[in-house]
C-alpha positions as CSV (number, residue, x, y, z in Angstrom):
1,X,0.0,0.0,0.0
2,X,2.8,2.4,0.8
3,X,4.5,1.6,-2.5
4,X,1.3,2.4,-4.4
5,X,0.9,5.7,-2.6
6,X,4.5,6.7,-3.3
7,X,4.1,5.7,-7.0
8,X,1.0,7.8,-7.2
9,X,2.8,10.8,-5.6
10,X,5.6,10.5,-8.2
11,X,2.9,10.3,-11.0
12,X,1.2,13.5,-9.5
13,X,4.6,15.3,-9.3
14,X,5.2,14.6,-13.0
15,X,1.7,15.7,-14.0
16,X,2.5,18.9,-12.1
17,X,5.8,19.3,-14.0
18,X,3.8,18.9,-17.2
19,X,1.5,21.8,-16.2
20,X,4.5,23.9,-15.2
21,X,6.5,23.3,-18.3
22,X,3.7,23.2,-20.9
23,X,1.3,25.9,-19.7
24,X,3.0,28.1,-17.0
25,X,6.6,28.3,-18.3
26,X,6.3,31.9,-19.4
27,X,3.7,33.0,-16.8
28,X,4.6,34.7,-13.5
29,X,4.4,31.4,-11.5
30,X,6.5,29.5,-14.0
31,X,9.1,32.3,-14.2
32,X,9.4,32.4,-10.4
33,X,9.5,28.6,-10.1
34,X,12.3,28.2,-12.6
35,X,13.9,31.5,-11.9
36,X,13.8,32.5,-15.6
37,X,13.6,35.8,-17.2
38,X,10.6,36.6,-19.5
39,X,13.0,36.8,-22.4
40,X,14.5,33.4,-21.8
41,X,11.1,31.8,-21.1
42,X,9.7,33.2,-24.3
43,X,12.7,31.9,-26.3
44,X,12.6,28.5,-24.8
45,X,8.9,28.0,-24.5
46,X,8.7,25.3,-27.2
47,X,11.6,23.3,-25.6
48,X,9.9,23.5,-22.2
49,X,6.6,22.3,-23.6
50,X,8.4,19.3,-25.1
51,X,10.0,18.6,-21.8
52,X,6.6,18.9,-20.1
53,X,5.2,16.4,-22.6
54,X,7.8,13.8,-21.6
55,X,6.9,14.4,-17.9
56,X,3.4,13.7,-18.9
57,X,4.4,10.4,-20.5
58,X,6.2,9.4,-17.3
59,X,3.1,10.3,-15.3
60,X,0.9,8.3,-17.6
61,X,3.2,5.3,-17.4
62,X,3.1,5.3,-13.7
63,X,-0.6,5.6,-13.6
64,X,-0.8,2.7,-16.1
65,X,1.4,0.7,-13.8
66,X,-0.9,1.4,-10.8
67,X,-4.1,0.6,-12.8
68,X,-3.2,-2.8,-14.1
69,X,0.2,-2.6,-15.8
70,X,1.8,-4.1,-12.7
71,X,5.0,-3.9,-10.8
72,X,7.3,-4.2,-13.8
73,X,5.7,-1.2,-15.5
74,X,6.0,0.8,-12.3
75,X,9.7,-0.1,-11.9
76,X,10.4,0.7,-15.5
77,X,8.9,4.2,-15.3
78,X,10.3,4.9,-11.9
79,X,13.7,4.0,-13.2
80,X,13.2,6.4,-16.1
81,X,12.3,9.1,-13.6
82,X,15.5,8.3,-11.6
83,X,17.7,8.5,-14.7
84,X,16.1,11.8,-15.7
85,X,16.5,13.2,-12.2
86,X,20.2,12.2,-12.0
87,X,20.8,13.7,-15.4
88,X,19.0,16.9,-14.4
89,X,21.0,17.1,-11.2
90,X,24.3,16.7,-13.0
91,X,23.5,19.1,-15.9
92,X,21.2,21.7,-14.4
93,X,20.9,21.8,-10.6
94,X,21.6,19.3,-7.8
95,X,18.1,20.3,-6.4
96,X,16.5,18.2,-9.2
97,X,17.9,15.1,-7.6
98,X,15.9,15.7,-4.4
99,X,12.7,16.9,-6.2
100,X,12.6,14.2,-8.9
101,X,14.9,11.3,-8.4
102,X,14.6,10.9,-4.6
103,X,10.8,10.4,-4.5
104,X,11.2,7.8,-7.3
105,X,14.0,6.0,-5.4
106,X,11.8,5.9,-2.3
107,X,8.9,4.4,-4.4
108,X,11.3,1.8,-5.9
109,X,12.5,0.9,-2.4
110,X,9.0,0.5,-1.2
111,X,8.1,-1.7,-4.2
112,X,11.1,-4.0,-3.6
113,X,10.5,-4.1,0.2
114,X,6.9,-5.1,-0.6
115,X,5.3,-2.4,1.6
């Protein structure tokens, strides 16, 4: 049960990232969240939307795993989240590890512990 809740939380996080990157990137909330200038946000809006779409796919995969896809599907998509989080931490900000990769690692741990 704990594992399912953690997987659902990771799915919700990535749905939230989708909204931030696809719809709020160049709005005041998105600018503040990502500490971007309006000029940069306007210039990179299409790239951010593409990134948001990928976050949506991660969220959809995790929801699929919870709704019948099974543990292997959950593990696959959580592993994808971890890889993306580690890459983001290495290339953009270490903070990404704690926001993205750590929750997925906790969910993976809960799955493997059977809790």
